C-alpha positions as CSV (number, residue, x, y, z in Angstrom):
1,M,0.0,0.0,0.0
2,K,1.4,3.4,-1.0
3,L,0.5,5.7,1.8
4,F,2.1,8.8,0.6
5,M,3.0,10.4,-2.8
6,Q,3.9,9.1,-6.2
7,E,5.9,10.9,-8.9
8,R,3.6,11.6,-11.8
9,W,3.5,8.6,-14.1
10,K,6.2,6.7,-12.0
11,P,5.6,5.0,-8.6
12,I,8.2,5.7,-5.9
13,A,9.0,4.1,-2.6
14,A,6.8,5.0,0.4
15,I,8.3,7.7,2.8
16,V,7.6,5.5,5.7
17,A,5.8,2.2,6.4
18,S,3.0,4.0,8.2
19,F,0.8,1.5,9.9
20,V,1.2,-1.3,7.3
21,V,4.9,-1.8,6.7
22,L,6.3,-0.8,10.1
23,V,3.7,-3.0,11.8
24,G,4.9,-5.7,9.4
25,V,8.4,-5.2,10.7
26,A,7.2,-5.6,14.2
27,R,5.4,-8.8,13.3
28,C,8.7,-10.5,12.7
29,G,8.7,-10.8,16.5
30,S,5.2,-12.4,16.7
31,G,4.9,-15.1,19.2
32,M,8.2,-14.3,21.1
33,S,8.2,-14.2,24.8
34,V,8.8,-10.6,25.5
35,Y,8.0,-10.1,29.1
36,D,8.9,-12.5,31.9
37,P,7.4,-11.1,35.1
38,E,7.8,-12.9,38.4
39,S,5.4,-15.9,38.4
40,A,3.5,-14.4,41.3
41,S,2.7,-11.3,39.3
42,M,1.2,-13.3,36.5
43,S,-1.0,-15.4,38.7
44,G,-4.6,-15.2,37.6
45,S,-3.8,-12.4,35.1
46,A,-4.6,-14.3,31.9
47,A,-8.0,-12.8,31.2
48,S,-11.0,-14.6,29.9
49,T,-13.8,-12.7,28.1
50,A,-15.0,-9.9,30.3
51,T,-18.0,-10.6,32.4
52,A,-19.0,-6.9,32.5
53,S,-21.2,-5.6,29.7
54,P,-18.8,-4.9,26.7
55,T,-20.7,-1.7,26.0
56,A,-20.1,-0.2,29.5
57,T,-17.3,2.2,30.2
58,A,-15.1,0.8,32.9
59,S,-15.2,3.1,35.9
60,P,-12.2,3.2,38.3
61,T,-14.4,4.2,41.2
62,A,-17.0,1.5,40.6
63,T,-14.5,-1.3,40.4
64,A,-12.1,-0.4,43.2
65,V,-12.5,-3.0,46.0
66,S,-10.4,-4.0,49.0
67,S,-7.2,-5.8,47.8
68,S,-7.5,-8.2,50.7
69,S,-10.9,-9.4,49.4
70,P,-10.9,-9.3,45.6
71,G,-14.3,-11.0,45.5
72,A,-15.9,-8.3,47.6
73,T,-18.6,-6.1,46.0
74,T,-18.1,-3.0,48.2
75,S,-16.5,0.2,46.9
76,A,-13.8,0.4,49.5
77,P,-10.4,1.4,48.0
78,A,-7.6,-1.1,47.8
79,A,-5.0,-0.9,50.5
80,T,-1.9,1.2,49.9
81,P,0.8,0.3,49.1
82,G,-0.6,-2.0,46.5
83,S,-1.9,-1.9,43.0
84,A,-4.6,0.7,42.2
85,E,-6.8,-2.1,41.0
86,T,-6.6,-5.8,42.0
87,P,-5.3,-8.1,39.3
88,A,-8.8,-9.6,38.8
89,Q,-10.3,-6.1,38.4
90,A,-7.6,-5.1,36.0
91,S,-8.2,-8.2,34.0
92,T,-12.0,-7.5,33.8
93,L,-11.4,-3.9,32.9
94,V,-9.0,-4.6,30.1
95,S,-11.0,-7.5,28.7
96,G,-14.1,-5.3,28.5
97,L,-12.2,-2.5,26.7
98,V,-10.5,-4.9,24.2
99,T,-13.8,-6.7,23.5
100,Q,-15.6,-3.5,22.7
101,Y,-12.7,-2.1,20.7
102,S,-12.4,-5.2,18.6
103,G,-16.1,-5.2,17.9
104,A,-16.1,-1.6,16.8
105,V,-12.6,-1.2,15.2
106,L,-14.1,-0.5,11.8
107,A,-17.8,-0.2,12.6
108,P,-19.4,2.6,10.5
109,G,-21.7,5.4,11.5
110,A,-22.5,7.1,14.8
111,D,-22.8,3.9,16.7
112,G,-19.3,2.8,15.7
113,A,-17.8,6.2,16.6
114,A,-19.5,6.2,20.0
115,A,-18.2,2.7,20.7
116,R,-14.7,3.7,19.9
117,E,-14.9,6.9,21.9
118,A,-16.0,4.8,24.9
119,V,-12.8,2.8,25.0
120,L,-10.1,5.0,23.4
121,S,-8.7,8.5,24.2
122,G,-6.2,11.0,22.9
123,R,-4.0,10.0,19.9
124,A,-5.2,6.4,20.2
125,L,-8.7,7.6,19.3
126,D,-7.4,9.8,16.5
127,A,-5.6,6.8,15.0
128,A,-8.8,4.7,15.2
129,K,-10.8,7.4,13.4
130,A,-8.1,7.5,10.7
131,R,-8.2,3.7,10.3
132,V,-11.9,3.8,9.7
133,A,-11.5,6.5,7.0
134,L,-8.7,4.5,5.4
135,A,-10.5,1.2,5.5
136,P,-11.4,1.3,1.7
137,A,-7.6,1.2,1.0
138,M,-6.9,-1.8,3.2
139,T,-6.7,-5.5,2.4
140,A,-9.0,-8.0,4.0
141,E,-6.1,-9.3,6.1
142,Q,-5.1,-5.9,7.3
143,K,-8.7,-5.2,8.4
144,A,-8.9,-8.5,10.2
145,D,-5.7,-8.0,12.1
146,L,-6.9,-4.7,13.6
147,A,-8.9,-6.7,16.2
148,L,-7.4,-8.0,19.4
149,K,-8.0,-11.4,21.1
150,P,-9.4,-10.8,24.6
151,E,-8.6,-14.4,25.6
152,T,-4.9,-13.7,25.2
153,I,-4.7,-10.8,27.6
154,A,-2.1,-10.9,30.3
155,I,-1.9,-8.1,32.9
156,L,1.8,-7.1,33.3
157,A,1.7,-4.1,35.6
158,I,-0.7,-1.9,37.5
159,S,0.3,1.5,39.0
160,Q,0.7,1.5,42.8
161,G,-1.6,3.4,45.1
162,Q,-4.8,5.3,44.7
163,A,-3.5,8.5,43.0
164,Y,-4.6,9.4,39.5
165,P,-3.8,8.9,36.7
166,R,-4.0,5.2,37.2
167,S,-2.3,2.9,34.7
168,I,-2.5,-0.7,33.6
169,V,0.0,-2.4,31.2
170,A,-1.2,-5.5,29.4
171,K,-0.1,-7.7,26.6
172,V,-2.5,-9.1,24.0
173,Q,-2.3,-10.7,20.5
174,S,-3.7,-9.4,17.3
175,A,-6.5,-11.4,15.7
176,Q,-5.0,-12.4,12.4
177,T,-1.2,-12.7,12.8
178,N,-1.0,-13.2,16.6
179,S,1.4,-10.3,16.8
180,P,2.2,-9.4,20.4
181,V,0.8,-6.0,21.3
182,L,1.4,-3.8,24.4
183,L,-1.5,-1.8,25.7
184,L,-1.5,1.1,28.1
185,V,-4.9,1.6,29.7
186,Q,-5.4,4.7,31.9
187,A,-8.0,6.4,34.1
188,A,-7.2,10.1,34.1
189,D,-9.2,10.9,37.3
190,A,-12.0,9.5,39.4
191,A,-14.7,10.9,37.1
192,V,-13.4,9.4,33.9
193,G,-13.3,5.7,33.1
194,Y,-10.4,3.7,31.9
195,R,-9.4,4.1,28.2
196,I,-6.8,2.6,25.9
197,V,-4.3,5.4,25.4
198,S,-1.5,3.5,23.6
199,Q,-1.2,0.4,21.5
200,A,2.2,-0.7,20.1
201,T,3.4,-3.9,18.4
202,V,6.4,-5.6,20.0
203,L,9.6,-5.3,17.9
204,P,11.7,-8.3,16.9
205,G,14.6,-8.9,19.3
206,A,13.0,-6.9,22.1
207,P,14.7,-7.6,25.5
208,T,12.9,-9.3,28.3
209,V,11.9,-7.1,31.2
210,Q,10.5,-7.8,34.6
211,F,7.9,-6.0,36.6
212,P,7.2,-6.3,40.3
213,P,4.3,-8.7,41.3
214,V,1.1,-7.2,39.8
215,A,-0.7,-7.1,43.2
216,A,2.1,-5.0,44.7
217,G,1.8,-2.3,42.0
218,S,4.5,-0.5,40.1
219,L,5.9,2.9,41.1
220,P,6.1,5.8,38.7
221,G,9.4,6.4,36.9
222,A,8.9,9.6,34.9
223,D,11.3,11.6,37.1
224,G,14.2,9.4,35.9
225,V,15.7,9.1,39.4
226,G,18.2,6.3,39.3
227,L,17.6,5.7,35.6
228,S,19.7,6.5,32.6
229,M,17.2,9.0,31.2
230,T,14.0,10.9,32.2
231,A,10.8,10.2,30.3
232,S,10.6,13.7,28.8
233,D,14.3,13.8,27.8
234,L,14.0,10.3,26.2
235,A,11.0,11.3,24.1
236,A,12.6,14.5,22.9
237,S,15.9,12.8,22.2
238,Y,14.3,10.0,20.3
239,A,12.3,12.5,18.2
240,A,15.4,14.4,17.3
241,S,17.2,11.1,16.3
242,L,14.5,10.5,13.7
243,A,14.6,13.9,12.0
244,F,15.2,13.8,8.3
245,P,17.4,14.8,6.5
246,R,19.5,15.6,9.6
247,P,18.9,13.1,12.4
248,A,20.6,14.0,15.7
249,A,22.5,10.9,16.9
250,D,22.3,10.2,20.6
251,A,24.7,7.7,22.2
252,R,22.2,6.9,24.9
253,L,19.8,5.3,22.5
254,A,20.3,1.7,21.2
255,D,19.7,1.0,17.5
256,D,16.2,-0.4,16.7
257,S,14.4,-1.7,13.7
258,F,11.6,0.9,13.8
259,S,14.0,3.9,13.5
260,A,16.2,2.1,11.0
261,E,13.2,1.3,8.7
262,L,11.9,4.8,9.1
263,L,15.1,6.5,8.0
264,K,15.8,3.9,5.3
265,N,12.4,4.6,3.7
266,A,12.9,8.4,4.0
267,R,16.3,8.2,2.3
268,A,14.8,6.1,-0.5
269,Q,11.9,8.5,-1.0
270,A,14.2,11.6,-1.0
271,A,16.4,9.9,-3.6
272,S,13.4,9.3,-5.8
273,L,12.3,12.9,-5.4
274,S,15.7,14.4,-6.0
275,R,14.8,15.8,-9.5
276,S,11.3,16.9,-8.7
277,G,11.0,17.7,-5.0
278,S,12.3,17.4,-1.5
279,L,11.3,15.6,1.7
280,K,11.5,16.8,5.3
281,Q,10.4,14.8,8.4
282,V,9.9,16.4,11.8
283,H,8.9,14.5,14.9
284,T,7.2,16.2,17.8
285,V,6.5,14.9,21.3
286,V,2.8,14.7,21.9
287,A,2.9,13.0,25.3
288,T,4.7,10.6,27.6
289,P,1.6,9.2,29.2
290,A,3.2,6.7,31.6
291,A,6.5,5.5,33.0
292,L,6.4,2.6,35.4
293,R,9.3,1.1,37.3
294,L,10.2,-2.5,36.8
295,A,11.3,-4.9,39.6
296,S,14.0,-3.5,41.9
297,G,17.2,-2.6,40.1
298,R,15.8,-3.3,36.6
299,G,14.8,0.1,35.4
300,A,11.5,1.3,34.0
301,L,9.1,1.1,31.0
302,V,8.3,4.4,29.3
303,F,5.4,5.0,27.0
304,G,5.6,7.9,24.5
305,I,3.6,9.3,21.7
306,L,5.1,11.3,18.9
307,D,3.7,13.0,15.8
308,R,5.6,12.8,12.6
309,A,5.1,15.5,9.9
310,D,6.3,14.4,6.4
311,T,6.5,17.5,4.1
312,L,7.0,17.0,0.4
313,T,7.8,20.2,-1.5
314,E,7.8,20.3,-5.3
315,T,10.6,21.8,-7.2
316,T,9.1,20.8,-10.6
317,T,5.5,21.9,-11.3
318,N,3.0,19.1,-11.0
319,A,5.6,16.5,-10.3
320,L,3.6,14.8,-7.6
321,T,0.2,13.1,-7.5
322,P,-1.5,12.1,-4.3
323,S,-2.0,8.5,-3.3
324,R,-5.4,7.1,-2.5
325,E,-4.8,7.4,1.2
326,F,-3.7,11.1,0.9
327,T,-6.8,11.9,-1.1
328,I,-9.1,10.2,1.5
329,L,-7.7,12.2,4.4
330,S,-7.2,15.5,2.6
331,G,-9.9,15.5,-0.1
332,K,-7.3,16.7,-2.6
333,T,-6.6,15.0,-5.9
334,L,-3.9,17.4,-7.1
335,I,-0.8,18.8,-5.5
336,D,0.6,22.0,-6.9
337,K,3.3,23.0,-4.3
338,K,3.6,20.7,-1.3
339,A,1.9,17.9,0.7
340,V,2.0,17.4,4.4
341,L,1.2,14.0,6.0
342,T,0.8,13.5,9.8
343,S,1.4,10.2,11.4
344,A,1.0,9.2,15.1
345,E,3.8,7.1,16.5
346,F,3.1,5.0,19.6
347,L,6.4,3.9,21.3
348,V,7.4,1.9,24.4
349,W,11.0,2.1,25.7
350,Y,13.0,0.1,28.2
351,V,15.1,2.5,30.3
352,P,17.8,0.8,32.4
353,E,19.4,2.2,35.5
354,S,22.6,2.6,33.4
355,G,23.3,1.9,29.8
356,K,21.4,2.5,26.5
357,V,17.7,2.9,26.2
358,T,16.0,0.2,24.0
359,L,12.8,0.6,22.0
360,L,10.5,-2.4,22.8
361,A,7.4,-1.8,20.8
362,A,6.1,0.7,18.2
363,A,3.1,1.4,16.0
364,D,2.7,4.0,13.2
365,Q,-0.6,5.3,11.9
366,L,-1.3,8.0,9.2
367,V,-3.8,10.3,10.9
368,G,-3.9,13.4,8.7
369,A,-3.0,15.0,5.3
370,S,-3.1,18.4,3.7
371,G,-1.7,20.0,0.6
372,S,-1.5,23.1,-1.5
């Protein structure tokens, strides 16, 4: 699928493998054992289909019960220290979200939009809206693999204590290819239910990391104390390392297949455009929604969201024609001067106490297009 531009009369390589190709790179690791939490932390965390109504928004206040009696029906908060939700509650919450998401991933009309809004937020919701718009340009296999399998959910970590935002990290498999996917599920405050805020496919060769036992909860790690990088510094540095044509190398970041594929495709696209136009890519940090510490002495897991703006500028009049995907999102069938494509990048890094930061998972989705 060509997600970006073509030279008039002559196809050229895609700028980046937005959503399709880069997710394909990640699928090379499908089936690998990525996380190996302590056995106690995984006890009872493999979720079955949610027993709650799949159309109901999971509410943190309605589901919080005493951690000493996970079968209780009272609304007493869990003890602190301890996880914000019990492992059983987290399993039910995530299963309900995944079930509703998978049923509505490409559902049309107002009902489909409402179902997605009930389980997604922020850039994750923007990405879902774009996928619906771009569905006519997808293959049947690509559409089928957008859904997730609730029966494969494993709860990996839950934030510690009763403070907001509350976070749940889970692993699940995609429906068609069984690709391992990391989910970040968050409740912003007591009045807002849990939503999926990030979804990223595990990269090939991703290292094994270890969380504390799920019931104990995971402490925040955004401040970077005792870590090789802070969450905000990491996101900004990674964004700069992907800039094209002048990426800023950072010795604190390990090489990864996502950035390598991104820069490889950018160079190929720029070379194809050399006689008729130019390409520039700028990455901007949107959010670092969560950073949770791993087991003692093992570092932290950081979730980040970047936006990538691909700008193609013509140097030869009418040298570019838009792809089908560009036209769907922009409404334009002709480019006279330049085209700008916006993609959301969902990233998960492993940050050690010392040494290089490693990208564990990534997803890339075209979300907007404009031209003049």
